[in-house]
C-alpha positions as CSV (number, residue, x, y, z in Angstrom):
1,M,-15.1,-26.8,-2.1
2,N,-12.7,-24.7,-0.1
3,L,-14.1,-21.3,0.9
4,L,-10.6,-19.7,0.9
5,A,-10.1,-20.7,-2.7
6,N,-13.3,-19.0,-3.7
7,V,-12.7,-15.8,-1.7
8,L,-9.0,-15.1,-2.5
9,P,-9.5,-14.2,-6.2
10,W,-12.3,-11.7,-5.2
11,A,-10.1,-10.2,-2.5
12,I,-7.1,-9.9,-4.8
13,G,-9.3,-8.2,-7.4
14,G,-10.7,-5.8,-4.9
15,F,-7.3,-4.8,-3.7
16,A,-6.1,-4.5,-7.3
17,L,-9.0,-2.1,-8.0
18,A,-8.1,-0.2,-4.9
19,L,-4.5,0.2,-6.1
20,L,-5.7,1.6,-9.4
21,L,-8.0,4.1,-7.6
22,N,-5.2,5.1,-5.3
23,A,-2.8,5.6,-8.2
24,W,-5.4,7.8,-9.8
25,R,-5.7,9.9,-6.7
26,L,-1.9,10.1,-6.4
27,L,-1.6,11.5,-9.9
28,R,-4.7,13.7,-9.8
29,G,-5.0,14.8,-6.2
30,P,-5.9,18.4,-5.7
31,G,-3.2,19.1,-3.1
32,L,0.0,17.8,-1.6
33,P,-1.7,16.3,1.6
34,D,-4.1,14.4,-0.6
35,R,-1.2,12.9,-2.6
36,I,0.7,12.0,0.6
37,L,-2.4,10.2,1.9
38,A,-2.9,8.5,-1.4
39,L,0.7,7.3,-1.3
40,D,0.2,6.0,2.2
41,T,-2.9,4.1,1.2
42,L,-1.2,2.8,-1.9
43,Y,1.5,1.1,0.1
44,I,-1.0,-0.3,2.6
45,N,-3.1,-1.8,-0.2
46,T,0.2,-3.2,-1.7
47,L,0.9,-4.9,1.7
48,A,-2.6,-6.4,1.8
49,L,-2.2,-7.7,-1.8
50,L,1.2,-9.2,-1.1
51,V,-0.1,-11.0,2.0
52,L,-3.1,-12.3,0.0
53,L,-0.7,-13.5,-2.7
54,G,1.5,-15.2,-0.1
55,V,-1.6,-17.0,1.3
56,W,-2.6,-18.0,-2.2
57,F,0.8,-19.3,-3.3
58,G,1.7,-20.7,0.1
59,T,5.1,-19.1,0.3
60,D,6.8,-17.0,3.0
61,V,8.7,-14.7,0.5
62,Y,5.7,-12.5,0.0
63,F,5.4,-11.9,3.8
64,E,9.0,-10.8,4.0
65,V,8.6,-8.4,1.1
66,A,5.5,-7.0,2.7
67,L,7.4,-6.4,6.0
68,L,10.1,-4.6,4.1
69,I,7.6,-2.4,2.2
70,A,5.8,-1.7,5.5
71,M,9.0,-0.3,7.1
72,L,9.9,1.8,4.0
73,G,6.4,3.0,3.6
74,F,6.2,4.2,7.2
75,I,9.5,6.0,6.9
76,G,8.4,7.6,3.6
77,T,5.1,8.8,5.1
78,V,6.8,10.3,8.1
79,V,9.5,12.1,6.0
80,L,6.9,13.5,3.5
81,S,4.7,14.7,6.4
82,K,7.6,16.4,8.1
83,Y,8.6,18.1,4.9
84,L,5.0,19.2,4.4
85,L,4.8,20.7,7.9
86,R,8.2,22.3,8.2
87,G,9.6,22.7,4.7
88,D,12.7,20.7,5.5
89,I,13.5,17.2,6.5
90,V,16.6,17.6,8.8
91,E,16.3,19.8,11.8
């Protein structure tokens, strides 16, 4: 039996659980920095889940979507962090 076929459902389940826990921290987080960190971790876990689904289904579309989410997530994290530090986004 193929090892990858046995491991992929467990890995997908683990990242799905991590997404739920990150969403809980995003909604419940005690402060704004905690929520920004939870949002950053949420999109990283979404990337990992999309890559795993792309491997499981054997299609390239999931990898392209993961790349798009990675770029938007990075920009979002930088903008939120800059807003948190300075109080405005545009200098």
